[in-house]
C-alpha positions in Angstrom: 0.1 -0.1 0.3 1.2 3.5 -1.1 2.0 6.1 2.0 1.5 9.5 2.0 4.9 10.8 0.7 4.9 8.5 -2.1 1.4 9.3 -3.9 3.6 13.3 -2.7 6.3 12.1 -4.7 4.0 10.7 -7.8 2.3 14.5 -8.3 6.1 16.2 -8.1 6.5 13.9 -10.6 3.7 14.7 -12.5 3.9 17.9 -12.3 7.3 18.4 -13.6 6.7 16.4 -16.3 3.6 18.5 -17.3 5.9 21.9 -16.9 8.5 19.7 -19.7 6.3 19.1 -22.4 4.8 22.2 -21.9 8.6 23.8 -22.6 9.3 21.3 -25.8 5.8 22.9 -27.3 5.9 24.8 -30.6 5.7 28.4 -30.6 3.3 28.0 -33.6 0.8 25.3 -31.2 -2.0 26.9 -29.4 -2.1 26.9 -25.1 -5.1 26.3 -23.3 -5.3 29.8 -21.3 -5.3 27.7 -18.1 -1.6 27.6 -18.7 -0.3 31.4 -19.3 2.8 31.6 -20.4 5.0 34.1 -18.7 7.6 36.0 -20.6 9.9 39.0 -20.1 9.1 42.3 -22.5 12.1 42.9 -23.8 13.2 46.6 -24.8 14.4 47.6 -28.2 18.7 46.6 -27.8 21.3 47.5 -29.9 23.7 44.2 -31.5 25.3 42.9 -28.2 28.9 44.8 -28.5 27.6 47.2 -30.8 28.9 51.1 -29.8 26.0 53.3 -28.5 25.2 56.0 -31.5 23.1 58.2 -29.6 20.5 60.6 -30.7 19.6 63.4 -29.0 16.3 65.0 -28.5 14.9 67.9 -26.5 11.8 69.4 -25.4 11.3 73.3 -24.5 10.4 76.9 -25.3 13.8 77.6 -26.4 15.1 78.6 -29.1 18.2 77.4 -31.6 21.0 80.2 -32.4 21.8 82.5 -34.5 23.8 79.4 -36.3 21.5 76.9 -36.0 23.2 75.4 -33.0 21.3 73.5 -30.4 22.8 74.5 -27.1 20.5 73.6 -24.6 21.9 70.0 -25.5 25.6 70.9 -24.6 25.5 68.8 -21.6 23.2 66.4 -22.8 26.1 64.7 -25.3 29.1 65.3 -22.6 26.8 63.3 -20.2 26.7 60.4 -23.4 29.6 61.0 -24.0 30.6 60.1 -20.4 28.2 57.2 -20.2 30.3 56.1 -23.6 28.0 57.4 -26.0 29.1 58.0 -29.6 26.6 61.3 -29.9 25.1 61.2 -34.0 23.1 64.5 -33.9 20.4 66.2 -31.9 16.8 67.5 -32.6 14.8 69.9 -30.4 11.1 70.6 -30.2 10.3 73.9 -29.5 6.9 74.2 -27.3 5.9 75.2 -23.7 5.7 71.8 -22.4 6.2 68.0 -24.0 3.4 65.8 -25.6 1.8 63.7 -23.1 1.5 60.7 -24.2 5.0 60.6 -26.8 7.0 63.6 -25.5 6.8 65.3 -29.5 4.1 65.9 -31.5 3.6 62.9 -34.0 5.1 64.9 -36.9 8.5 65.1 -35.3 8.1 61.7 -34.4 8.5 60.5 -37.3 10.7 63.3 -38.1 13.3 61.8 -35.6 12.5 58.3 -36.7 14.2 58.8 -40.3 16.7 61.3 -38.8 17.9 58.0 -37.3 17.6 55.8 -39.8 19.7 58.2 -41.7 22.4 58.8 -39.1 22.4 55.3 -38.0 21.3 55.8 -34.0 20.7 53.3 -32.4 19.8 54.7 -28.9 17.3 57.5 -28.3 18.1 60.5 -25.3 15.7 62.5 -24.1 16.8 65.6 -22.0 14.1 65.6 -19.2 12.7 62.3 -17.8 10.3 60.6 -19.2 7.4 59.2 -17.7 6.9 55.0 -18.6 4.3 55.5 -21.3 6.2 57.9 -22.7 9.3 56.0 -23.2 6.9 53.0 -23.7 5.3 55.0 -26.8 8.6 56.4 -28.1 10.3 53.2 -28.7 7.1 51.6 -30.7 6.9 54.5 -33.0 10.7 54.6 -33.0 11.5 50.7 -32.6 14.8 51.5 -30.8 15.9 51.9 -27.4 15.1 55.4 -25.5 17.1 56.9 -22.3 16.0 59.5 -20.3 18.4 62.2 -18.8 17.7 60.3 -15.0 18.7 56.5 -16.5 21.6 58.3 -18.2 23.3 60.0 -15.1 22.8 56.5 -13.2 24.4 54.6 -15.8 27.3 56.6 -15.5 27.2 56.5 -11.3 27.0 52.9 -11.8 30.4 53.0 -14.1 32.4 55.7 -11.4 31.3 53.5 -7.9 34.5 52.5 -6.1 33.4 52.3 -2.5 30.7 50.6 -1.2 28.8 53.6 0.0 29.0 54.9 -3.3 27.6 51.8 -4.3 24.6 52.0 -2.4 23.7 54.6 -2.8 24.1 54.4 -7.2 22.1 50.9 -6.7 19.8 53.5 -4.1 19.0 55.6 -6.9 18.7 52.7 -9.8 16.2 51.1 -7.9 13.9 54.1 -6.6 14.2 55.0 -10.9 13.1 51.0 -11.2 10.1 51.0 -8.9 7.4 52.9 -10.8 8.6 51.9 -14.5 8.3 47.9 -13.6 5.0 47.6 -15.8 7.2 48.6 -18.7 9.3 45.7 -18.0 7.4 43.1 -17.6 4.2 41.7 -18.7 3.8 38.4 -16.6 1.0 40.4 -14.5 -0.6 37.4 -14.1 -1.9 35.8 -11.2 0.9 33.3 -9.7 -0.9 29.7 -10.0 0.5 26.8 -9.0 0.8 24.0 -11.8 1.7 21.2 -9.7 -2.3 20.5 -8.2 -3.7 21.2 -5.3 -1.2 22.7 -2.5 0.9 24.4 -5.4 -1.7 27.4 -6.3 -0.1 30.8 -5.2 -1.5 33.1 -3.6 -3.7 35.0 -6.0 -0.9 38.1 -6.4 0.5 39.6 -9.0 3.7 39.6 -10.1 4.5 43.1 -10.6 3.0 43.4 -6.9 6.2 40.4 -5.8 8.7 42.5 -7.7 8.1 46.1 -6.2 7.7 44.5 -2.4 11.0 43.0 -3.1 12.3 46.5 -4.2 10.8 48.3 -1.6 12.9 46.0 1.2 15.4 46.3 -0.7 15.3 50.5 -0.9 14.5 50.2 3.1 18.0 48.2 3.8 19.3 50.6 1.8 18.3 53.1 3.4 19.6 51.7 7.0 22.8 51.4 6.0 23.1 54.4 3.8 21.5 56.3 7.4 24.4 54.2 9.3 27.5 55.9 7.4 25.9 59.8 7.5 25.6 58.8 11.4 29.1 57.9 11.1 29.9 60.7 9.2 29.1 62.8 11.8 30.1 61.4 14.5 34.0 62.6 13.0 32.8 65.5 12.1 31.7 65.8 15.7 34.9 64.4 17.0 36.9 67.6 15.5 35.5 70.4 17.3 38.5 72.4 16.7 39.2 71.3 13.0 38.1 73.5 10.5 36.9 72.0 7.6 36.6 73.6 4.5 35.2 71.7 1.1 35.2 71.7 -2.7 31.7 72.4 -4.3 30.5 72.7 -8.0 29.5 72.0 -10.8 30.9 68.9 -12.1 33.7 69.1 -14.3 35.0 72.4 -12.8 38.7 70.6 -11.7 37.7 70.6 -8.2 39.4 67.3 -8.0 42.9 69.3 -10.1 42.9 72.3 -7.3 42.7 69.4 -4.3 45.5 67.8 -5.8 47.1 71.0 -6.0 46.1 72.2 -2.6 46.9 69.1 -0.7 49.3 67.0 -2.9 46.0 63.9 -2.4 46.9 61.0 -5.2 42.3 61.7 -6.2 41.5 60.6 -9.6 41.7 63.1 -12.2 39.5 63.0 -15.1 38.4 65.0 -17.9 34.6 63.2 -17.8 31.2 64.3 -15.8 30.8 62.9 -12.3 34.1 61.7 -11.8 34.7 61.3 -8.6 31.7 60.0 -6.8 33.1 59.8 -3.5 33.5 62.4 -0.4 37.7 62.0 -0.1 39.1 64.7 2.7 42.9 65.2 3.2 45.1 67.8 5.7 45.9 70.6 3.2 48.7 72.9 4.6 48.1 76.7 5.2 51.4 77.9 6.3 52.3 80.0 9.4 50.7 77.0 11.9 47.7 76.8 10.0 46.3 73.5 9.1 42.6 72.5 7.8 40.4 69.6 6.6 40.0 70.1 2.8 37.4 67.5 1.3 36.1 66.9 -2.2 32.7 65.8 -2.9 30.5 65.1 -5.7 30.3 67.5 -8.7 26.7 69.2 -9.2 24.9 69.4 -13.0 21.8 71.7 -14.3 18.2 70.2 -13.5 19.7 67.0 -11.7 16.7 64.7 -10.6 15.7 65.6 -6.8 15.7 61.3 -6.0 20.0 61.2 -6.9 20.4 63.9 -4.1 18.2 62.5 -2.6 20.2 58.9 -3.1 23.5 60.3 -2.3 22.5 62.5 0.8 25.0 60.5 2.8 27.6 61.7 0.4 26.7 65.3 0.6 26.5 65.5 4.2 30.4 66.3 3.9 29.0 70.1 2.6 26.9 70.2 4.8 29.1 70.0 8.0 31.4 72.6 6.5 32.8 75.3 7.8 33.4 77.1 5.0 32.5 76.4 0.8 34.8 77.0 -2.0 32.8 76.9 -4.9 35.1 76.0 -8.4 34.1 77.9 -11.3 35.0 76.9 -14.2 36.7 79.6 -16.2 36.8 77.9 -19.7 32.9 77.0 -18.7 31.0 79.5 -22.0 27.9 79.1 -19.3 30.1 79.3 -15.8 27.6 82.4 -14.5 24.9 80.3 -15.2 26.8 77.3 -14.2 27.4 79.0 -11.1 23.7 79.5 -9.9 22.9 76.0 -11.2 25.6 74.5 -8.2 23.5 77.6 -6.2 19.9 75.7 -6.5 21.4 72.7 -5.8 23.0 73.8 -2.5 19.7 75.3 -1.6 18.1 72.0 -1.3 21.0 70.1 0.1 20.0 72.9 3.0 23.8 73.4 2.6 23.1 77.6 1.6 23.9 79.1 5.2 27.6 77.4 5.2 29.9 80.8 4.3 30.7 80.3 0.6 34.4 81.6 -0.9 34.2 81.6 -5.1 37.1 80.8 -7.0 37.5 80.9 -10.2 39.9 78.0 -12.1 41.2 77.6 -15.3 42.3 81.3 -15.8 45.1 80.2 -18.1 42.7 79.5 -20.4 41.5 82.8 -20.6 42.9 86.5 -21.3 43.2 88.6 -18.7 40.4 90.9 -19.4 38.1 88.1 -20.1 38.8 86.5 -16.2 38.7 89.5 -14.8 34.9 90.2 -15.9 34.1 87.2 -16.0 35.2 87.0 -12.2 32.8 89.9 -11.6 30.1 88.3 -13.0 30.2 85.5 -10.2 31.7 87.2 -7.5 34.8 85.7 -7.2 37.4 86.4 -4.7 40.2 84.7 -6.1 41.8 83.8 -9.9 43.2 80.4 -9.9 44.8 77.9 -12.1 44.7 74.4 -10.3 47.1 72.6 -13.1 49.8 75.3 -13.0 49.5 76.8 -9.4 48.5 80.5 -10.3 46.7 81.8 -7.5 47.5 78.9 -4.7 49.1 81.7 -2.2 46.2 83.3 -2.5 43.5 81.2 -1.7 45.1 79.3 0.7 46.2 83.3 2.6 41.7 83.8 2.4 41.5 80.6 3.5 43.5 81.1 6.8 41.8 84.0 7.4 38.4 82.9 7.5 39.6 80.3 9.6 41.4 83.1 11.9 38.3 84.8 12.1 36.4 81.8 14.5 39.3 81.4 16.6 40.0 83.3 19.8 43.4 83.7 20.9 43.6 82.5 24.2 46.2 82.2 27.3 46.8 79.2 29.4 48.6 77.0 32.0 48.0 73.6 31.4 50.3 71.1 34.2 52.7 69.4 32.2 51.4 65.9 33.8 48.3 66.7 31.6 49.9 64.9 28.4 46.2 64.3 27.2 45.6 67.9 27.1 48.8 69.0 26.1 48.4 67.0 22.7 44.4 68.1 22.2 46.3 71.6 22.1 49.4 70.5 19.6 46.3 68.4 17.6 42.8 71.1 17.1 44.7 74.4 18.1 47.0 76.9 16.7 50.1 77.3 19.2 51.4 81.1 19.0 53.3 80.7 22.4 54.4 78.2 24.2 57.2 78.5 27.3 57.6 76.2 30.7 57.3 77.5 34.4 58.2 75.1 36.2 55.2 72.5 36.3 53.3 74.3 34.1 53.3 74.7 30.3 52.1 78.1 29.7 50.7 78.9 25.7 49.1 81.3 23.9 46.8 79.3 21.1 44.1 80.2 18.6 41.0 78.6 19.8 37.8 77.9 18.6 34.5 78.2 20.8 34.6 75.2 21.2 37.4 73.8 22.2 38.1 76.9 24.4 34.9 76.0 26.7 35.8 72.3 26.2 39.7 73.7 27.9 37.8 76.9 30.2 39.9 75.6 33.5 43.3 76.7 32.2 42.1 79.5 30.3 44.0 82.6 32.1 43.0 85.6 29.6 41.5 85.9 26.6 42.0 88.9 23.5 39.4 89.4 20.9 
């Protein structure tokens, strides 16, 4: 007599046989409604290993310049180049707002299709974020892959992520972008039902709901890990109360990493690409005359930086909010330098760092005529003109930062017992010692202290000067 385990084994074997039979059927064979096929809908893709040849498209009220060029797509072209694509052409439709269904109007869409065929483009890149419906409609009309601005930036971020923190931030941005676009990626939206008989049927949940729930769980894990990283950075900043902290900010590719290397000698990546730096790097900067500060290089900003990307890089940008001074680096060789600097200030407002004191540094003046540099410096309110590659203006910049750091220091006279090595070490590490002498068992110091450090060592303070 067969037991329950034997019957269960036969049932499992029968279910496997039915599934194998279904898999071996011809595609032309009719499938019964009870056996729905779960398939993935593939977006149009280029042949394997083929170079991505991009056609750039945009919509807006702006008009081409007098020469017929489209400077409003210059930044998108640079992003596409950084992502590894070759820009084959540009198209712009002048209208107040994009077409709700297809982004471009029907006539312009047909024109775009013909232009892509003519120049051999296998990818269309839109200058703004597209809705899932817009992407689907455009791909069906063009039979080409379509990506929007956010997807392009996320791809660049994924290429440049080097550390655990940046990898987590990129994954967070990818999942946030992917979540509302699941319908475009999958058509297996039928209810999950078992094919193995009684006991094997699913909960009647749609596959898209399963995918969305998994994404939400992963998003929660990523946010928790990044929150811990951000908390750790906050504790590190609090552990350096007497140190003046300076952060480099600016439009991406403005030369921040080159400037950091020139100022600190740090071996940081310097590359002529957008978003070459995703991770915050902090190094000691010797200003001379016994003054030291901590200098941090941060991720660059761009125009129309998507808000969800700003949120993903919240932990990285925490270094900007915790700084005592921002060095806003402006690329003097950029013809749109003035507008770029306004975009940087807009992002600083978005991340809550607009209250931090700012010092504008006009970089790459070696690529300008002296008169041009002076005019541009007035337009962007630059306090100093430098060339990071040639070392021009580094001493003037150091003097300005030293003055900013000194403005928050108070010259204080202290008497510390020589047996209190911990306090003496703290003063050596966190204060600028001006004079030091010994009177028996007491060390008498004159040092420039921050208010925080001065309050901490109040029992040793003898007198102070403003």
